[in-house]
C-alpha positions as CSV (number, residue, x, y, z in Angstrom):
1,M,9.3,52.9,28.0
2,V,8.7,50.0,25.7
3,A,5.5,48.3,24.6
4,L,5.1,44.6,23.8
5,V,2.9,43.0,21.6
6,S,2.9,39.3,20.7
7,T,1.9,38.1,17.1
8,V,3.5,35.3,14.9
9,A,5.4,34.9,11.8
10,Y,4.5,32.0,9.5
11,L,6.8,29.4,8.2
12,G,5.1,26.6,6.5
13,L,2.4,25.1,8.6
14,E,4.6,26.7,11.8
15,A,3.7,29.5,13.6
16,R,6.4,31.2,15.5
17,R,6.2,33.9,18.1
18,V,7.1,37.0,17.1
19,E,7.6,40.1,19.6
20,V,6.4,43.8,18.1
21,Q,8.7,46.2,20.6
22,C,8.1,50.0,20.3
23,Q,9.9,53.0,21.6
24,L,9.3,56.4,21.7
25,A,12.2,58.8,21.9
26,A,13.1,62.2,21.8
27,G,14.7,63.3,18.4
28,I,13.5,64.5,14.9
29,P,10.2,62.8,14.3
30,R,10.3,59.5,12.1
31,F,8.5,56.0,12.1
32,T,10.8,53.1,11.3
33,I,10.2,49.8,11.7
34,V,13.3,47.3,11.5
35,G,13.7,43.2,12.2
36,L,13.9,42.0,8.8
37,P,10.5,43.2,7.6
38,D,9.2,42.8,3.8
39,K,7.8,45.3,1.8
40,A,4.1,44.3,2.9
41,V,5.1,45.0,6.6
42,G,7.1,48.1,5.9
43,E,4.2,49.8,4.3
44,S,2.7,49.1,7.9
45,R,3.8,52.5,8.9
46,E,1.3,54.2,6.4
47,R,-1.8,52.1,7.0
48,V,-1.0,52.4,10.8
49,Q,-0.6,56.1,10.7
50,A,-4.0,56.1,8.5
51,A,-5.9,54.0,10.7
52,L,-5.0,56.3,14.0
53,S,-5.7,59.5,12.0
54,A,-9.5,57.9,11.3
55,M,-9.6,57.5,15.1
56,G,-8.9,61.3,15.5
57,L,-5.2,60.3,16.8
58,S,-2.0,61.7,15.5
59,L,1.4,60.2,16.2
60,P,3.5,62.0,18.4
61,P,6.8,64.2,17.6
62,K,8.5,61.9,18.6
63,R,11.4,58.8,16.8
64,I,9.1,56.2,16.5
65,T,10.8,52.8,16.4
66,I,9.3,49.2,15.9
67,N,12.0,46.3,16.3
68,L,10.2,42.7,15.2
69,S,12.2,40.2,17.4
70,P,13.8,37.7,16.9
71,A,15.6,40.0,14.2
72,D,17.0,37.5,12.1
73,L,13.6,35.8,11.3
74,P,11.7,37.3,8.1
75,K,8.8,38.8,8.4
76,E,6.3,38.7,5.4
77,G,2.6,39.6,5.2
78,S,0.3,42.2,6.3
79,H,-0.8,40.6,9.5
80,Y,1.8,42.9,11.4
81,D,-0.6,46.1,11.0
82,L,-2.7,45.1,14.3
83,P,0.3,44.3,16.3
84,V,2.3,47.2,15.7
85,A,-0.6,49.4,16.2
86,L,-1.3,48.1,19.3
87,A,2.2,48.6,20.4
88,L,2.4,52.1,19.2
89,L,-1.0,52.6,21.0
90,A,0.2,51.1,24.1
91,A,4.0,53.1,23.9
92,M,1.6,56.6,23.7
93,G,-0.6,55.6,26.7
94,V,-4.2,55.3,24.9
95,T,-4.4,51.7,26.0
96,D,-3.1,49.5,29.0
97,A,-0.3,47.7,27.6
98,E,-0.3,45.2,30.5
99,Q,-3.7,44.0,29.0
100,L,-1.6,42.7,25.9
101,V,0.7,40.9,27.9
102,D,-1.7,37.5,27.3
103,W,-2.8,37.9,24.1
104,V,-1.3,37.4,20.6
105,A,-2.8,40.1,18.0
106,V,-2.8,39.4,13.8
107,G,-4.9,41.4,11.2
108,E,-4.5,43.9,8.7
109,L,-5.6,47.4,8.7
110,A,-7.7,49.1,6.5
111,L,-7.2,53.2,6.2
112,D,-10.0,53.8,7.9
113,G,-9.2,51.7,11.0
114,R,-11.2,48.6,10.3
115,V,-9.3,45.3,11.3
116,V,-9.7,43.4,8.1
117,A,-8.8,39.9,7.3
118,S,-5.2,38.4,6.9
119,P,-3.8,34.7,5.9
120,G,-2.7,32.2,8.7
121,V,-5.2,32.7,11.4
122,L,-6.1,29.4,12.6
123,L,-2.3,28.5,12.7
124,A,-2.0,31.7,14.9
125,A,-4.7,30.5,16.9
126,L,-3.3,27.3,17.6
127,H,0.1,28.9,18.4
128,A,-2.0,31.1,20.9
129,S,-3.6,27.9,22.3
130,E,0.1,26.1,22.7
131,A,1.0,29.6,24.4
132,E,-1.8,29.8,26.9
133,K,-2.8,33.0,25.3
134,G,-6.0,34.4,23.8
135,L,-6.2,35.6,20.3
136,I,-7.1,39.2,18.9
137,C,-7.9,39.0,15.0
138,P,-10.7,40.1,12.7
139,A,-14.2,40.0,13.2
140,T,-14.7,38.2,9.6
141,Q,-12.0,35.7,11.0
142,G,-13.4,35.2,14.5
143,A,-15.5,32.1,13.6
144,E,-11.7,30.6,11.8
145,A,-9.8,31.2,14.8
146,R,-12.5,28.9,17.1
147,W,-11.4,25.8,15.8
148,A,-8.7,26.2,18.1
149,S,-10.6,25.0,21.1
150,G,-10.6,26.7,24.5
151,V,-8.5,30.2,23.0
152,P,-9.9,33.4,24.3
153,L,-11.0,35.4,21.2
154,L,-11.2,38.9,20.4
155,A,-12.5,39.0,17.3
156,A,-12.4,42.8,16.5
157,P,-14.2,44.8,13.7
158,N,-11.8,47.7,13.7
159,L,-9.7,49.5,16.2
160,V,-11.8,51.7,18.2
161,A,-14.0,48.7,18.9
162,L,-11.1,46.9,19.8
163,L,-10.1,49.9,22.4
164,A,-13.6,50.3,24.0
165,H,-13.4,46.3,24.7
166,L,-10.2,46.6,26.2
167,K,-10.9,49.9,27.9
168,G,-14.3,47.8,29.5
169,T,-16.8,50.0,28.2
170,R,-18.4,47.9,25.3
171,P,-17.2,44.5,25.1
172,L,-16.6,42.3,22.0
173,P,-19.6,39.8,21.2
174,E,-18.0,36.1,21.0
175,P,-17.6,35.5,17.4
176,P,-19.6,32.5,16.0
177,P,-18.8,28.8,15.9
178,G,-16.9,27.8,12.6
179,T,-19.6,25.5,10.9
180,V,-18.9,21.9,8.6
181,E,-19.1,23.1,5.3
182,Q,-21.8,20.2,3.0
183,T,-20.2,19.8,-0.2
184,P,-22.7,19.7,-3.1
185,P,-22.4,16.0,-5.0
186,G,-20.8,15.7,-7.8
187,A,-20.2,13.8,-10.8
188,D,-21.7,10.3,-10.2
189,L,-20.5,7.1,-11.5
190,R,-24.1,6.5,-13.0
191,Q,-22.9,8.6,-15.9
192,V,-19.8,6.6,-17.2
193,K,-21.4,4.4,-20.1
194,G,-19.2,1.4,-20.6
195,Q,-15.4,1.6,-19.4
196,E,-15.5,-1.3,-17.1
197,S,-11.5,-1.4,-16.8
198,A,-11.3,2.3,-15.9
199,R,-14.3,1.7,-13.0
200,R,-12.3,-0.9,-11.9
201,A,-9.1,0.6,-11.9
202,L,-11.2,4.0,-10.0
203,E,-11.9,2.0,-7.3
204,I,-8.9,0.1,-6.7
205,A,-7.4,3.8,-6.2
206,A,-10.1,5.0,-4.0
207,A,-9.7,2.0,-1.8
208,G,-6.0,2.0,-1.8
209,G,-5.1,5.9,-2.3
210,H,-3.1,4.9,-5.5
211,N,-1.6,6.7,-8.2
212,L,-4.0,6.3,-11.4
213,L,-2.7,7.1,-15.0
214,M,-5.6,6.9,-17.4
215,C,-4.8,7.3,-21.3
216,G,-7.2,7.3,-24.1
217,P,-8.6,9.2,-27.1
218,P,-10.0,12.3,-26.7
219,G,-13.9,12.0,-25.9
220,A,-13.4,8.8,-23.8
221,G,-14.6,10.0,-20.1
222,K,-11.5,10.3,-18.6
223,S,-11.8,13.8,-17.3
224,L,-15.5,12.5,-16.3
225,L,-14.1,9.2,-14.7
226,A,-11.4,11.8,-12.6
227,S,-14.6,13.9,-11.0
228,C,-16.1,10.6,-10.2
229,L,-13.4,10.1,-8.1
230,P,-14.5,12.6,-4.9
231,G,-17.4,11.0,-4.7
232,I,-16.2,7.3,-3.6
233,L,-13.2,8.8,-1.4
234,P,-14.5,8.4,2.2
235,P,-14.5,11.6,4.0
236,L,-11.8,13.1,5.8
237,A,-11.2,12.5,9.8
238,P,-11.8,15.2,11.8
239,A,-8.0,15.5,12.4
240,E,-7.5,15.4,8.6
241,A,-10.0,18.1,8.3
242,L,-8.0,20.7,10.6
243,E,-4.7,19.9,8.9
244,V,-6.1,20.8,5.4
245,S,-7.5,23.4,6.8
246,M,-4.9,24.9,8.4
247,I,-3.3,24.6,4.7
248,A,-6.3,26.5,3.5
249,S,-5.6,29.2,6.1
250,V,-2.1,29.9,5.1
251,A,-3.4,30.4,1.4
252,G,-5.7,32.9,2.3
253,T,-8.7,30.4,1.1
254,L,-10.4,29.9,4.2
255,E,-13.4,31.5,3.9
256,G,-15.9,32.0,6.7
257,G,-14.3,29.4,8.9
258,R,-16.1,26.9,7.0
259,I,-14.4,23.6,7.2
260,S,-15.2,20.5,4.6
261,R,-15.2,16.9,5.4
262,A,-14.5,16.3,1.6
263,R,-11.3,15.5,0.3
264,P,-9.6,18.3,-1.7
265,F,-9.9,17.9,-5.9
266,R,-7.6,20.2,-7.3
267,A,-7.1,20.0,-11.1
268,P,-4.5,23.1,-12.3
269,H,-4.4,23.7,-16.2
270,H,-0.9,22.6,-17.9
271,S,0.2,26.0,-18.2
272,A,1.0,25.8,-14.5
273,S,4.6,27.3,-13.5
274,M,6.5,24.8,-10.9
275,A,5.9,27.6,-8.6
276,A,2.0,27.1,-8.7
277,L,2.6,23.2,-8.7
278,T,4.7,22.6,-5.9
279,G,4.6,26.1,-4.1
280,G,7.1,29.0,-3.8
281,G,7.1,32.4,-4.9
282,I,8.1,35.7,-3.1
283,R,6.3,34.3,0.2
284,A,6.9,30.4,-0.3
285,R,3.1,29.7,-0.4
286,P,1.8,26.5,-0.8
287,G,1.4,25.1,-4.3
288,E,-1.3,22.9,-5.7
289,V,0.2,19.5,-4.7
290,S,-0.1,20.8,-1.1
291,M,-3.5,22.4,-1.6
292,A,-4.4,18.7,-2.6
293,H,-2.9,17.0,0.4
294,L,-5.1,14.4,1.7
295,G,-7.2,14.2,-1.3
296,V,-6.9,14.2,-5.3
297,L,-4.4,16.5,-7.7
298,F,-5.9,15.3,-11.2
299,L,-3.4,16.5,-14.2
300,D,-5.5,16.4,-16.9
301,E,-3.4,16.4,-20.5
302,L,-0.5,15.4,-19.1
303,P,2.2,15.5,-21.5
304,E,1.2,19.0,-22.2
305,F,2.4,20.2,-18.7
306,Q,6.3,21.4,-18.9
307,R,8.4,18.2,-18.6
308,A,10.6,20.3,-15.3
309,V,7.3,20.9,-13.8
310,L,6.0,17.3,-14.0
311,D,9.6,16.0,-12.7
312,S,9.4,18.2,-9.8
313,L,6.1,16.3,-8.4
314,R,8.4,13.4,-7.9
315,Q,10.1,14.2,-4.6
316,P,6.5,14.7,-3.0
317,L,4.9,12.0,-4.3
318,E,7.7,9.6,-2.5
319,T,7.6,11.6,0.7
320,G,4.2,13.2,1.2
321,R,6.4,16.3,1.8
322,V,7.3,19.9,-0.1
323,D,11.0,21.5,0.6
324,V,10.8,24.8,-0.1
325,A,14.3,26.8,-0.5
326,R,14.9,30.5,-0.8
327,A,17.3,33.0,0.1
328,N,15.8,34.1,2.8
329,A,13.4,30.9,3.9
330,H,13.4,27.3,3.9
331,V,9.5,25.7,4.4
332,S,8.2,22.5,4.3
333,Y,4.1,21.9,3.3
334,P,2.5,18.4,3.8
335,A,1.8,17.0,0.1
336,R,0.4,13.6,0.8
337,V,-1.9,13.5,-2.5
338,Q,-3.3,11.1,-4.6
339,L,-2.0,11.6,-8.4
340,V,-5.0,10.9,-10.7
341,A,-3.4,11.6,-14.7
342,A,-5.1,11.5,-18.1
343,M,-3.5,11.7,-21.4
344,N,-4.0,11.5,-25.0
345,P,-2.0,8.5,-26.7
346,C,-0.3,10.8,-28.9
347,R,-0.8,14.4,-30.0
348,C,-3.8,13.9,-32.6
349,G,-5.4,11.4,-30.0
350,H,-6.0,8.6,-32.6
351,L,-3.7,6.1,-32.4
352,G,-5.4,3.1,-32.3
353,D,-7.9,4.2,-35.4
354,P,-6.3,4.2,-38.6
355,A,-8.9,6.0,-40.1
356,L,-8.2,8.9,-37.9
357,A,-4.5,8.6,-36.8
358,C,-2.1,11.2,-38.4
359,S,0.5,10.2,-40.8
360,R,3.0,10.4,-38.5
361,A,1.8,7.5,-35.8
362,P,3.0,5.3,-34.5
363,K,6.2,7.8,-33.9
364,C,4.1,10.2,-33.0
365,A,2.9,8.1,-29.7
366,A,6.4,7.6,-28.8
367,D,7.4,11.2,-29.3
368,Y,4.2,12.5,-27.5
369,Q,4.3,10.0,-24.7
370,S,8.7,10.8,-23.8
371,K,7.2,13.8,-22.4
372,V,6.7,12.5,-19.5
373,S,9.7,11.0,-17.8
374,G,10.1,7.3,-16.6
375,P,10.5,7.8,-13.0
376,L,7.4,9.6,-13.2
377,L,5.7,6.8,-14.7
378,D,7.4,4.6,-12.3
379,R,5.6,6.4,-9.3
380,I,2.1,5.7,-10.8
381,D,0.4,2.6,-9.6
382,L,-2.4,2.2,-12.0
383,H,-2.1,2.5,-15.8
384,V,-5.5,1.8,-17.4
385,E,-6.3,2.2,-20.9
386,V,-9.8,3.9,-21.6
387,D,-11.4,2.6,-24.9
388,P,-13.1,5.4,-27.1
389,V,-16.8,5.5,-26.6
390,R,-19.0,4.2,-29.6
391,A,-22.7,6.1,-29.9
392,A,-24.4,2.9,-29.5
393,D,-22.9,3.1,-25.9
394,L,-24.5,6.3,-25.1
395,H,-28.1,5.0,-25.8
396,L,-27.7,2.1,-23.1
397,P,-29.2,2.2,-20.1
398,P,-27.3,3.9,-16.7
399,P,-25.5,1.1,-14.9
400,A,-26.2,-0.6,-11.9
401,E,-23.7,0.7,-9.7
402,G,-23.3,4.6,-9.0
403,S,-21.1,6.1,-6.8
404,A,-22.7,5.4,-3.6
405,E,-22.7,1.6,-3.9
406,V,-18.7,2.0,-4.9
407,A,-17.9,4.4,-2.1
408,A,-19.6,1.8,0.8
409,R,-17.0,-0.9,-1.0
410,V,-14.6,1.5,-1.1
411,A,-15.2,2.2,2.9
412,A,-15.3,-0.8,4.1
413,A,-11.4,-1.8,2.2
414,R,-10.3,1.5,3.8
415,R,-11.6,0.2,7.6
416,R,-9.6,-3.0,6.9
417,Q,-6.4,-0.9,6.3
418,T,-7.1,1.1,9.7
419,P,-5.5,-1.4,12.2
420,R,-2.4,-1.5,9.8
421,G,-1.2,2.0,10.9
422,V,-1.4,3.7,7.8
423,R,-4.2,5.7,6.2
424,S,-4.3,4.0,2.9
425,N,-2.4,1.2,1.3
426,A,-0.3,3.0,-0.7
427,E,1.7,4.2,2.7
428,L,2.4,0.8,3.8
429,E,6.6,0.6,3.7
430,G,9.0,-1.4,4.7
431,D,8.1,-4.4,7.9
432,A,4.2,-3.8,7.5
433,L,4.5,-3.9,3.7
434,D,6.3,-7.5,4.3
435,R,3.6,-8.5,7.4
436,H,0.4,-7.4,5.6
437,A,1.2,-7.7,1.5
438,T,3.3,-10.8,1.4
439,P,1.1,-12.8,-1.3
440,D,1.0,-16.8,-0.8
441,A,3.4,-19.1,-2.5
442,A,1.6,-18.8,-5.8
443,G,1.1,-15.2,-5.5
444,R,4.7,-14.9,-5.0
445,A,6.0,-17.0,-7.9
446,L,4.1,-15.2,-10.2
447,L,5.1,-11.8,-8.8
448,L,9.0,-12.8,-9.1
449,Q,8.6,-14.2,-12.6
450,A,6.4,-11.1,-13.8
451,A,9.2,-8.9,-12.2
452,E,11.9,-10.5,-14.5
453,A,9.6,-10.3,-17.7
454,M,8.5,-7.1,-17.1
455,R,12.1,-5.5,-15.8
456,L,10.2,-4.2,-12.3
457,S,12.2,-1.7,-10.5
458,A,12.4,-2.2,-6.8
459,R,9.6,1.0,-6.3
460,G,7.7,-1.0,-9.5
461,Y,7.7,-4.2,-7.0
462,T,6.6,-3.0,-3.7
463,R,3.7,-0.7,-5.3
464,V,2.6,-4.2,-7.1
465,L,2.4,-5.3,-3.9
466,R,0.3,-2.4,-2.3
467,V,-2.3,-2.8,-5.3
468,A,-2.5,-6.3,-4.7
469,R,-3.0,-6.0,-0.9
470,T,-5.7,-3.7,-2.1
471,I,-7.6,-5.9,-4.6
472,A,-7.5,-8.5,-1.9
473,D,-9.2,-5.8,0.9
474,L,-11.8,-5.1,-1.8
475,A,-12.7,-8.7,-2.0
476,A,-12.5,-8.9,1.9
477,V,-9.7,-11.7,1.9
478,P,-7.2,-11.6,4.4
479,E,-4.5,-13.0,2.1
480,V,-2.9,-11.4,-1.2
481,G,-3.5,-14.7,-3.4
482,R,-2.3,-14.8,-7.2
483,I,-5.5,-13.9,-8.5
484,H,-4.6,-10.8,-6.5
485,V,-1.2,-10.3,-7.9
486,A,-2.1,-10.9,-11.5
487,E,-4.7,-8.1,-11.6
488,A,-1.9,-5.2,-9.8
489,L,0.3,-7.0,-12.6
490,S,-2.1,-6.1,-15.1
491,Y,-2.2,-2.3,-14.9
492,R,1.5,-2.2,-14.3
493,R,3.6,-0.1,-17.4
494,Q,5.9,-2.6,-18.4
495,A,9.6,-0.8,-18.8
496,P,10.7,-0.4,-22.6
497,H,12.8,-2.7,-24.0
498,A,16.0,-1.5,-25.0
């Protein structure tokens, strides 16, 4: 007899069906798992055997073969423990194999028989919904699985309770619904003294989803300005929140089934590796750029990152996706992020101050800034100089406008962008860009003149148009005019002369 139990394999944000087949045959007793298992799946033998022993069961003195089909699909992770145990119990006659046909099972087993959390339960629940099956998962992740509406759920704390439910002697309770997490308020723009040009650039970046680079001396408030950005961005739509939560589920960071409507804000340290930033590793996990999907990726001390690591962001910033290719897997993760970066003008940080600048200025600045490649800088829409803050500025009263007032203008500008079929103006391209962002005659003349003088690339030209469209949206003006183009050009980094 061969017992069958369904489970899933995760490839990026895709859950593929895997059939766990268990056969008991006469022969020398052994327990074998085949079907391209990784080390964690291979170790399921020990966890399953220990869990059955904790229930008072021992393995039959037969040749036990577990096949994970399809055999050419790599199997990774500890979530195969539960389906392997259920298939084995069905083959042993402890539970009815027919009962398991309509269920997908995921979960790791502890040595005492508990079913403990494993990454990717939300994806497994969505897969079960599409396959019109139920889901058997750990009790601690029942709330997470409930976000896949209409899926029958068995959230089991341990194997004994699961078997009792299947036999009808003690039904499992319904798991609680997932909750929407209330994000505590972060930094407010009222904390920022002065820096009017940087505040304006931050508002434009938020309104259009544009990439932003702030350059200024240490202590000027660059990190504070970046930390204010989540407070002025519009919340995630329900579908967007689910998409972000799927990434968190695969990464194993979706705790208690709590979904947040706040946009992600990720700020990796400049020592982060390429795999940490863009994704990868043995199991091709999502990196920081995917964890920040539909939110903000903040890179402080930009030139301190390894150049190869920074350049690995060029393709995700352009396409909104990360493709992680490995010898045994090729996965793709969404990575539509808003890049916000901060840097000092030079290594000492005081390029413009003769009293504090080092003796190597201005060559120090050229060497330091050259660590960031031109193609990456070309993908940044807004470049703004952040001036040093004087002691007298700190004694000024708080600004009249805080994050709440700016957020209202940003939300109004975003609502004007929705009918264009994009989340924000940063996604405008092709015919949509021509229809909605082409400036009037005076604006076109200024843009053409500036493109020649500033040696704008084709990418830089279209990004100026997108920023100008956002500036017009903030002003509630239907057509892009010369004044909007002029302000957009003021934020553009000029190409260095030969």
